[in-house]
PDB file of N, CA, C and O in Angstrom, chain B, residues numbered from 101:
ATOM      1  N   UNK B 101      90.450 129.327 123.698  1.00  0.00           N
ATOM      2  CA  UNK B 101      90.014 129.328 122.109  1.00  0.00           C
ATOM      3  C   UNK B 101      90.130 127.910 121.594  1.00  0.00           C
ATOM      4  O   UNK B 101      90.980 127.116 121.996  1.00  0.00           O
ATOM      5  N   UNK B 102      89.052 127.600 120.510  1.00  0.00           N
ATOM      6  CA  UNK B 102      89.198 126.259 120.122  1.00  0.00           C
ATOM      7  C   UNK B 102      90.172 126.211 118.741  1.00  0.00           C
ATOM      8  O   UNK B 102      89.788 126.379 117.584  1.00  0.00           O
ATOM      9  N   UNK B 103      91.256 125.991 119.109  1.00  0.00           N
ATOM     10  CA  UNK B 103      92.144 125.620 118.189  1.00  0.00           C
ATOM     11  C   UNK B 103      91.865 124.544 117.238  1.00  0.00           C
ATOM     12  O   UNK B 103      91.886 125.015 116.101  1.00  0.00           O
ATOM     13  N   UNK B 104      91.639 123.423 117.239  1.00  0.00           N
ATOM     14  CA  UNK B 104      91.035 122.556 116.243  1.00  0.00           C
ATOM     15  C   UNK B 104      89.510 122.726 115.348  1.00  0.00           C
ATOM     16  O   UNK B 104      89.165 122.118 114.334  1.00  0.00           O
ATOM     17  N   UNK B 105      88.801 123.730 116.093  1.00  0.00           N
ATOM     18  CA  UNK B 105      87.922 124.630 115.083  1.00  0.00           C
ATOM     19  C   UNK B 105      88.659 125.552 114.299  1.00  0.00           C
ATOM     20  O   UNK B 105      88.010 125.597 113.254  1.00  0.00           O
ATOM     21  N   UNK B 106      89.412 126.145 114.207  1.00  0.00           N
ATOM     22  CA  UNK B 106      90.331 126.843 113.788  1.00  0.00           C
ATOM     23  C   UNK B 106      91.612 126.540 112.725  1.00  0.00           C
ATOM     24  O   UNK B 106      92.123 127.323 111.924  1.00  0.00           O
ATOM     25  N   UNK B 107      91.915 125.270 112.973  1.00  0.00           N
ATOM     26  CA  UNK B 107      92.898 124.872 112.334  1.00  0.00           C
ATOM     27  C   UNK B 107      91.806 124.282 110.783  1.00  0.00           C
ATOM     28  O   UNK B 107      91.896 124.596 109.596  1.00  0.00           O
ATOM     29  N   UNK B 108      90.902 123.396 111.465  1.00  0.00           N
ATOM     30  CA  UNK B 108      89.900 123.141 110.118  1.00  0.00           C
ATOM     31  C   UNK B 108      89.474 124.263 109.295  1.00  0.00           C
ATOM     32  O   UNK B 108      88.935 123.896 108.251  1.00  0.00           O
ATOM     33  N   UNK B 109      89.546 125.375 109.437  1.00  0.00           N
ATOM     34  CA  UNK B 109      89.145 126.462 108.881  1.00  0.00           C
ATOM     35  C   UNK B 109      90.224 127.234 108.448  1.00  0.00           C
ATOM     36  O   UNK B 109      90.033 128.238 107.762  1.00  0.00           O
ATOM     37  N   UNK B 110      91.489 126.815 108.825  1.00  0.00           N
ATOM     38  CA  UNK B 110      92.750 127.630 107.772  1.00  0.00           C
ATOM     39  C   UNK B 110      93.301 126.618 106.953  1.00  0.00           C
ATOM     40  O   UNK B 110      94.204 126.872 106.156  1.00  0.00           O
ATOM     41  N   UNK B 111      92.632 125.045 107.149  1.00  0.00           N
ATOM     42  CA  UNK B 111      93.522 124.262 106.396  1.00  0.00           C
ATOM     43  C   UNK B 111      93.313 124.711 104.932  1.00  0.00           C
ATOM     44  O   UNK B 111      94.179 125.136 104.168  1.00  0.00           O
ATOM     45  N   UNK B 112      91.560 124.477 104.609  1.00  0.00           N
ATOM     46  CA  UNK B 112      91.455 125.004 103.126  1.00  0.00           C
ATOM     47  C   UNK B 112      91.866 125.525 102.584  1.00  0.00           C
ATOM     48  O   UNK B 112      92.248 125.204 101.459  1.00  0.00           O
ATOM     49  N   UNK B 113      92.070 127.177 103.392  1.00  0.00           N
ATOM     50  CA  UNK B 113      92.702 128.211 102.914  1.00  0.00           C
ATOM     51  C   UNK B 113      94.192 128.160 102.467  1.00  0.00           C
ATOM     52  O   UNK B 113      94.742 128.579 101.448  1.00  0.00           O
ATOM     53  N   UNK B 114      94.752 127.384 103.770  1.00  0.00           N
ATOM     54  CA  UNK B 114      96.154 127.288 103.196  1.00  0.00           C
ATOM     55  C   UNK B 114      96.455 126.005 102.187  1.00  0.00           C
ATOM     56  O   UNK B 114      97.562 125.875 101.664  1.00  0.00           O
ATOM     57  N   UNK B 115      95.411 125.107 101.970  1.00  0.00           N
ATOM     58  CA  UNK B 115      95.594 124.209 101.316  1.00  0.00           C
ATOM     59  C   UNK B 115      95.586 124.476  99.266  1.00  0.00           C
ATOM     60  O   UNK B 115      95.980 123.808  98.311  1.00  0.00           O
ATOM     61  N   UNK B 116      94.954 125.713  99.430  1.00  0.00           N
ATOM     62  CA  UNK B 116      94.105 126.155  98.244  1.00  0.00           C
ATOM     63  C   UNK B 116      95.398 127.033  97.710  1.00  0.00           C
ATOM     64  O   UNK B 116      95.570 127.134  96.495  1.00  0.00           O
ATOM     65  N   UNK B 117      96.470 127.781  98.811  1.00  0.00           N
ATOM     66  CA  UNK B 117      97.964 128.317  98.397  1.00  0.00           C
ATOM     67  C   UNK B 117      98.235 127.960  97.734  1.00  0.00           C
ATOM     68  O   UNK B 117      98.228 128.419  96.592  1.00  0.00           O
ATOM     69  N   UNK B 118      98.793 126.484  98.259  1.00  0.00           N
ATOM     70  CA  UNK B 118      99.556 125.430  97.846  1.00  0.00           C
ATOM     71  C   UNK B 118      99.652 125.015  96.771  1.00  0.00           C
ATOM     72  O   UNK B 118     100.738 124.850  96.215  1.00  0.00           O
ATOM     73  N   UNK B 119      98.292 124.705  96.143  1.00  0.00           N
ATOM     74  CA  UNK B 119      97.840 124.444  94.666  1.00  0.00           C
ATOM     75  C   UNK B 119      97.834 125.501  93.752  1.00  0.00           C
ATOM     76  O   UNK B 119      98.450 125.394  92.692  1.00  0.00           O
ATOM     77  N   UNK B 120      97.105 126.677  94.090  1.00  0.00           N
ATOM     78  CA  UNK B 120      98.143 127.910  93.161  1.00  0.00           C
ATOM     79  C   UNK B 120      99.111 128.213  93.567  1.00  0.00           C
ATOM     80  O   UNK B 120      99.121 129.397  93.233  1.00  0.00           O
ATOM     81  N   UNK B 121     100.290 127.993  94.229  1.00  0.00           N
ATOM     82  CA  UNK B 121     101.281 127.922  94.349  1.00  0.00           C
ATOM     83  C   UNK B 121     102.375 126.776  93.263  1.00  0.00           C
ATOM     84  O   UNK B 121     103.322 126.942  92.494  1.00  0.00           O
ATOM     85  N   UNK B 122     101.652 125.737  93.715  1.00  0.00           N
ATOM     86  CA  UNK B 122     102.418 124.704  93.320  1.00  0.00           C
ATOM     87  C   UNK B 122     101.642 124.788  91.569  1.00  0.00           C
ATOM     88  O   UNK B 122     102.544 125.146  90.812  1.00  0.00           O
ATOM     89  N   UNK B 123     100.730 124.640  91.023  1.00  0.00           N
ATOM     90  CA  UNK B 123     100.213 124.181  89.571  1.00  0.00           C
ATOM     91  C   UNK B 123      99.882 125.436  88.699  1.00  0.00           C
ATOM     92  O   UNK B 123      99.160 126.409  88.919  1.00  0.00           O
ATOM     93  N   UNK B 124     100.679 125.070  87.604  1.00  0.00           N
ATOM     94  CA  UNK B 124      99.891 126.175  86.726  1.00  0.00           C
ATOM     95  C   UNK B 124      98.587 125.813  86.128  1.00  0.00           C
ATOM     96  O   UNK B 124      97.548 126.469  86.068  1.00  0.00           O
ATOM     97  N   UNK B 125      98.990 124.110  85.512  1.00  0.00           N
ATOM     98  CA  UNK B 125      97.388 124.046  84.527  1.00  0.00           C
ATOM     99  C   UNK B 125      96.839 122.593  84.944  1.00  0.00           C
ATOM    100  O   UNK B 125      97.668 121.736  85.252  1.00  0.00           O
ATOM    101  N   UNK B 126      96.060 122.421  84.954  1.00  0.00           N
ATOM    102  CA  UNK B 126      95.638 121.010  85.115  1.00  0.00           C
ATOM    103  C   UNK B 126      94.597 120.550  83.549  1.00  0.00           C
ATOM    104  O   UNK B 126      93.467 121.035  83.491  1.00  0.00           O
ATOM    105  N   UNK B 127      94.997 119.791  82.586  1.00  0.00           N
ATOM    106  CA  UNK B 127      94.300 119.178  81.617  1.00  0.00           C
ATOM    107  C   UNK B 127      93.641 117.998  81.487  1.00  0.00           C
ATOM    108  O   UNK B 127      94.299 116.977  81.686  1.00  0.00           O
ATOM    109  N   UNK B 128      92.082 117.865  81.095  1.00  0.00           N
ATOM    110  CA  UNK B 128      91.705 116.863  81.833  1.00  0.00           C
ATOM    111  C   UNK B 128      91.413 115.993  80.612  1.00  0.00           C
ATOM    112  O   UNK B 128      90.679 116.484  79.755  1.00  0.00           O
ATOM    113  N   UNK B 129      91.922 114.694  80.416  1.00  0.00           N
ATOM    114  CA  UNK B 129      91.790 113.722  79.187  1.00  0.00           C
ATOM    115  C   UNK B 129      90.633 112.500  79.641  1.00  0.00           C
ATOM    116  O   UNK B 129      90.379 112.187  80.804  1.00  0.00           O
ATOM    117  N   UNK B 130      90.042 111.935  78.460  1.00  0.00           N
ATOM    118  CA  UNK B 130      89.022 110.694  78.944  1.00  0.00           C
ATOM    119  C   UNK B 130      89.995 109.673  79.724  1.00  0.00           C
ATOM    120  O   UNK B 130      89.309 108.843  80.321  1.00  0.00           O
ATOM    121  N   UNK B 131      91.255 109.489  79.890  1.00  0.00           N
ATOM    122  CA  UNK B 131      91.869 108.321  80.490  1.00  0.00           C
ATOM    123  C   UNK B 131      93.275 109.026  81.408  1.00  0.00           C
ATOM    124  O   UNK B 131      94.199 108.272  81.713  1.00  0.00           O
ATOM    125  N   UNK B 132      93.317 110.407  81.770  1.00  0.00           N
ATOM    126  CA  UNK B 132      94.116 110.865  82.433  1.00  0.00           C
ATOM    127  C   UNK B 132      94.368 112.689  82.707  1.00  0.00           C
ATOM    128  O   UNK B 132      93.917 113.640  82.068  1.00  0.00           O
ATOM    129  N   UNK B 133      95.026 112.662  83.592  1.00  0.00           N
ATOM    130  CA  UNK B 133      94.896 114.121  84.086  1.00  0.00           C
ATOM    131  C   UNK B 133      96.821 114.372  83.438  1.00  0.00           C
ATOM    132  O   UNK B 133      97.874 113.775  83.661  1.00  0.00           O
ATOM    133  N   UNK B 134      96.482 115.397  82.711  1.00  0.00           N
ATOM    134  CA  UNK B 134      97.812 116.181  82.716  1.00  0.00           C
ATOM    135  C   UNK B 134      98.239 117.209  83.294  1.00  0.00           C
ATOM    136  O   UNK B 134      97.697 118.256  82.939  1.00  0.00           O
ATOM    137  N   UNK B 135      99.548 117.326  84.581  1.00  0.00           N
ATOM    138  CA  UNK B 135      99.368 118.262  85.490  1.00  0.00           C
ATOM    139  C   UNK B 135     100.774 119.504  85.957  1.00  0.00           C
ATOM    140  O   UNK B 135     101.564 119.485  86.901  1.00  0.00           O
ATOM    141  N   UNK B 136     100.611 120.381  84.934  1.00  0.00           N
ATOM    142  CA  UNK B 136     101.769 121.242  84.941  1.00  0.00           C
ATOM    143  C   UNK B 136     102.690 122.023  86.428  1.00  0.00           C
ATOM    144  O   UNK B 136     102.664 122.669  87.475  1.00  0.00           O
ATOM    145  N   UNK B 137     103.022 121.693  85.966  1.00  0.00           N
ATOM    146  CA  UNK B 137     103.540 122.411  88.133  1.00  0.00           C
ATOM    147  C   UNK B 137     104.736 123.451  87.921  1.00  0.00           C
ATOM    148  O   UNK B 137     105.643 123.447  87.089  1.00  0.00           O
ATOM    149  N   UNK B 138     104.456 124.283  88.881  1.00  0.00           N
ATOM    150  CA  UNK B 138     104.813 125.565  88.701  1.00  0.00           C
ATOM    151  C   UNK B 138     106.552 125.681  89.620  1.00  0.00           C
ATOM    152  O   UNK B 138     106.711 125.672  90.841  1.00  0.00           O
ATOM    153  N   UNK B 139     107.377 125.758  88.805  1.00  0.00           N
ATOM    154  CA  UNK B 139     108.655 125.313  89.117  1.00  0.00           C
ATOM    155  C   UNK B 139     109.051 126.281  90.596  1.00  0.00           C
ATOM    156  O   UNK B 139     109.369 125.873  91.713  1.00  0.00           O
ATOM    157  N   UNK B 140     108.916 127.428  90.181  1.00  0.00           N
ATOM    158  CA  UNK B 140     109.297 128.619  91.193  1.00  0.00           C
ATOM    159  C   UNK B 140     108.149 128.683  91.984  1.00  0.00           C
ATOM    160  O   UNK B 140     108.225 129.566  92.839  1.00  0.00           O
ATOM    161  N   UNK B 141     107.001 127.975  91.985  1.00  0.00           N
ATOM    162  CA  UNK B 141     106.033 127.841  93.352  1.00  0.00           C
ATOM    163  C   UNK B 141     106.905 126.671  94.065  1.00  0.00           C
ATOM    164  O   UNK B 141     107.138 126.788  95.268  1.00  0.00           O
ATOM    165  N   UNK B 142     107.417 125.488  93.315  1.00  0.00           N
ATOM    166  CA  UNK B 142     107.872 124.654  94.438  1.00  0.00           C
ATOM    167  C   UNK B 142     109.080 125.266  94.935  1.00  0.00           C
ATOM    168  O   UNK B 142     109.264 125.116  96.142  1.00  0.00           O
ATOM    169  N   UNK B 143     109.989 125.951  94.263  1.00  0.00           N
ATOM    170  CA  UNK B 143     110.960 126.639  95.313  1.00  0.00           C
ATOM    171  C   UNK B 143     110.974 127.367  95.890  1.00  0.00           C
ATOM    172  O   UNK B 143     111.993 127.765  96.455  1.00  0.00           O
ATOM    173  N   UNK B 144     109.540 128.001  96.034  1.00  0.00           N
ATOM    174  CA  UNK B 144     109.721 129.197  97.066  1.00  0.00           C
ATOM    175  C   UNK B 144     109.230 128.347  98.540  1.00  0.00           C
ATOM    176  O   UNK B 144     109.543 128.564  99.711  1.00  0.00           O
ATOM    177  N   UNK B 145     108.574 127.583  98.094  1.00  0.00           N
ATOM    178  CA  UNK B 145     107.894 126.515  99.158  1.00  0.00           C
ATOM    179  C   UNK B 145     108.581 126.052  99.512  1.00  0.00           C
ATOM    180  O   UNK B 145     108.268 125.807 100.677  1.00  0.00           O
ATOM    181  N   UNK B 146     109.847 125.524  99.219  1.00  0.00           N
ATOM    182  CA  UNK B 146     111.248 125.037  99.469  1.00  0.00           C
ATOM    183  C   UNK B 146     111.303 125.844 100.429  1.00  0.00           C
ATOM    184  O   UNK B 146     110.830 125.657 101.549  1.00  0.00           O
ATOM    185  N   UNK B 147     112.142 127.211  99.878  1.00  0.00           N
ATOM    186  CA  UNK B 147     112.745 128.430 100.558  1.00  0.00           C
ATOM    187  C   UNK B 147     112.103 128.330 101.714  1.00  0.00           C
ATOM    188  O   UNK B 147     112.608 127.707 102.648  1.00  0.00           O
ATOM    189  N   UNK B 148     110.680 129.042 101.830  1.00  0.00           N
ATOM    190  CA  UNK B 148     109.824 128.820 103.148  1.00  0.00           C
ATOM    191  C   UNK B 148     109.629 128.034 104.249  1.00  0.00           C
ATOM    192  O   UNK B 148     109.332 128.338 105.404  1.00  0.00           O
ATOM    193  N   UNK B 149     109.959 126.371 103.427  1.00  0.00           N
ATOM    194  CA  UNK B 149     109.773 125.750 104.928  1.00  0.00           C
ATOM    195  C   UNK B 149     111.695 125.364 105.651  1.00  0.00           C
ATOM    196  O   UNK B 149     111.958 124.612 106.590  1.00  0.00           O
ATOM    197  N   UNK B 150     112.662 126.150 104.836  1.00  0.00           N
ATOM    198  CA  UNK B 150     113.650 126.029 105.014  1.00  0.00           C
ATOM    199  C   UNK B 150     114.637 127.251 105.612  1.00  0.00           C
ATOM    200  O   UNK B 150     115.857 127.314 105.461  1.00  0.00           O
ATOM    201  N   UNK B 151     113.666 128.338 106.432  1.00  0.00           N
ATOM    202  CA  UNK B 151     113.734 129.419 106.842  1.00  0.00           C
ATOM    203  C   UNK B 151     114.682 129.475 108.031  1.00  0.00           C
ATOM    204  O   UNK B 151     115.444 130.428 108.199  1.00  0.00           O
ATOM    205  N   UNK B 152     114.628 128.610 108.710  1.00  0.00           N
ATOM    206  CA  UNK B 152     115.260 128.371 109.842  1.00  0.00           C
ATOM    207  C   UNK B 152     116.540 127.892 109.290  1.00  0.00           C
ATOM    208  O   UNK B 152     117.390 127.933 110.180  1.00  0.00           O
ATOM    209  N   UNK B 153     117.031 127.440 108.138  1.00  0.00           N
ATOM    210  CA  UNK B 153     118.306 126.502 107.700  1.00  0.00           C
ATOM    211  C   UNK B 153     118.809 127.776 106.197  1.00  0.00           C
ATOM    212  O   UNK B 153     118.587 127.695 104.988  1.00  0.00           O
ATOM    213  N   UNK B 154     119.623 128.974 107.131  1.00  0.00           N
ATOM    214  CA  UNK B 154     120.032 129.849 106.141  1.00  0.00           C
ATOM    215  C   UNK B 154     120.778 128.888 105.056  1.00  0.00           C
ATOM    216  O   UNK B 154     120.215 128.469 104.045  1.00  0.00           O
ATOM    217  N   UNK B 155     122.106 128.604 105.407  1.00  0.00           N
ATOM    218  CA  UNK B 155     123.012 127.415 104.825  1.00  0.00           C
ATOM    219  C   UNK B 155     122.298 126.806 103.573  1.00  0.00           C
ATOM    220  O   UNK B 155     122.832 126.705 102.468  1.00  0.00           O
ATOM    221  N   UNK B 156     121.029 126.412 103.880  1.00  0.00           N
ATOM    222  CA  UNK B 156     120.265 124.892 102.949  1.00  0.00           C
ATOM    223  C   UNK B 156     120.056 126.193 102.128  1.00  0.00           C
ATOM    224  O   UNK B 156     120.854 126.269 101.194  1.00  0.00           O
ATOM    225  N   UNK B 157     119.179 127.256 102.231  1.00  0.00           N
ATOM    226  CA  UNK B 157     118.214 128.578 101.756  1.00  0.00           C
ATOM    227  C   UNK B 157     119.541 128.517 100.466  1.00  0.00           C
ATOM    228  O   UNK B 157     119.427 128.093  99.316  1.00  0.00           O
ATOM    229  N   UNK B 158     120.332 128.889 100.900  1.00  0.00           N
ATOM    230  CA  UNK B 158     121.359 129.163  99.764  1.00  0.00           C
ATOM    231  C   UNK B 158     122.032 128.215  98.551  1.00  0.00           C
ATOM    232  O   UNK B 158     122.327 128.306  97.360  1.00  0.00           O
ATOM    233  N   UNK B 159     122.070 127.400  99.475  1.00  0.00           N
ATOM    234  CA  UNK B 159     122.294 126.615  98.413  1.00  0.00           C
ATOM    235  C   UNK B 159     121.761 125.926  97.597  1.00  0.00           C
ATOM    236  O   UNK B 159     122.304 125.450  96.600  1.00  0.00           O
ATOM    237  N   UNK B 160     120.337 125.763  98.019  1.00  0.00           N
ATOM    238  CA  UNK B 160     118.896 125.091  96.916  1.00  0.00           C
ATOM    239  C   UNK B 160     118.911 127.262  95.843  1.00  0.00           C
ATOM    240  O   UNK B 160     118.859 127.451  94.628  1.00  0.00           O
ATOM    241  N   UNK B 161     118.960 127.882  96.481  1.00  0.00           N
ATOM    242  CA  UNK B 161     118.663 128.909  95.534  1.00  0.00           C
ATOM    243  C   UNK B 161     119.755 129.382  94.173  1.00  0.00           C
ATOM    244  O   UNK B 161     119.530 130.094  93.194  1.00  0.00           O
ATOM    245  N   UNK B 162     121.343 128.444  94.726  1.00  0.00           N
ATOM    246  CA  UNK B 162     122.675 128.484  93.644  1.00  0.00           C
ATOM    247  C   UNK B 162     122.387 127.176  93.031  1.00  0.00           C
ATOM    248  O   UNK B 162     122.975 127.009  91.963  1.00  0.00           O
ATOM    249  N   UNK B 163     121.723 126.316  93.377  1.00  0.00           N
ATOM    250  CA  UNK B 163     120.987 124.938  92.115  1.00  0.00           C
ATOM    251  C   UNK B 163     120.179 125.311  91.845  1.00  0.00           C
ATOM    252  O   UNK B 163     120.116 124.967  90.664  1.00  0.00           O
ATOM    253  N   UNK B 164     119.159 125.972  92.099  1.00  0.00           N
ATOM    254  CA  UNK B 164     118.319 126.737  90.936  1.00  0.00           C
ATOM    255  C   UNK B 164     118.566 127.445  89.895  1.00  0.00           C
ATOM    256  O   UNK B 164     118.177 127.361  88.731  1.00  0.00           O
ATOM    257  N   UNK B 165     119.547 128.454  90.660  1.00  0.00           N
ATOM    258  CA  UNK B 165     119.917 129.551  89.877  1.00  0.00           C
ATOM    259  C   UNK B 165     120.682 129.092  88.314  1.00  0.00           C
ATOM    260  O   UNK B 165     120.882 129.626  87.223  1.00  0.00           O
ATOM    261  N   UNK B 166     120.906 127.990  88.867  1.00  0.00           N
ATOM    262  CA  UNK B 166     122.039 127.007  87.690  1.00  0.00           C
ATOM    263  C   UNK B 166     121.093 126.472  87.098  1.00  0.00           C
ATOM    264  O   UNK B 166     121.076 126.788  85.908  1.00  0.00           O
ATOM    265  N   UNK B 167     120.142 125.669  87.459  1.00  0.00           N
ATOM    266  CA  UNK B 167     119.885 125.402  86.756  1.00  0.00           C
ATOM    267  C   UNK B 167     118.699 125.937  85.581  1.00  0.00           C
ATOM    268  O   UNK B 167     118.620 125.643  84.388  1.00  0.00           O
ATOM    269  N   UNK B 168     118.054 126.601  86.201  1.00  0.00           N
ATOM    270  CA  UNK B 168     117.706 128.012  85.347  1.00  0.00           C
ATOM    271  C   UNK B 168     118.357 128.027  84.489  1.00  0.00           C
ATOM    272  O   UNK B 168     117.984 127.401  83.497  1.00  0.00           O
ATOM    273  N   UNK B 169     119.440 128.634  84.460  1.00  0.00           N
ATOM    274  CA  UNK B 169     120.154 129.088  83.650  1.00  0.00           C
ATOM    275  C   UNK B 169     121.005 128.521  82.578  1.00  0.00           C
ATOM    276  O   UNK B 169     121.721 129.114  81.771  1.00  0.00           O
ATOM    277  N   UNK B 170     120.721 126.899  82.774  1.00  0.00           N
ATOM    278  CA  UNK B 170     121.159 125.954  82.005  1.00  0.00           C
ATOM    279  C   UNK B 170     119.875 125.341  81.222  1.00  0.00           C
ATOM    280  O   UNK B 170     120.013 124.301  80.577  1.00  0.00           O
ATOM    281  N   UNK B 171     118.579 126.028  81.295  1.00  0.00           N
ATOM    282  CA  UNK B 171     117.049 125.882  80.738  1.00  0.00           C
ATOM    283  C   UNK B 171     116.905 124.046  81.091  1.00  0.00           C
ATOM    284  O   UNK B 171     116.659 123.027  80.446  1.00  0.00           O
ATOM    285  N   UNK B 172     117.215 124.404  82.453  1.00  0.00           N
ATOM    286  CA  UNK B 172     116.556 123.070  82.874  1.00  0.00           C
ATOM    287  C   UNK B 172     115.139 123.152  83.357  1.00  0.00           C
ATOM    288  O   UNK B 172     114.546 122.133  83.711  1.00  0.00           O
TER     289      UNK B 172
END
């Protein structure tokens, strides 16, 4: 099996999933881009990356829940 070829095929799919998970909206101006990030998507990604560390997952969930309840 050619893992290099498979990696090249899967990476754009993974990249698209990350972009749609992390970005809500992009507004194009003549002199800049405004990017609205999806904080829930970012938190989901962090938790996904920390699945092997349940203590950190618990801590991040508590911090995120507290921040949301305070309107942050």
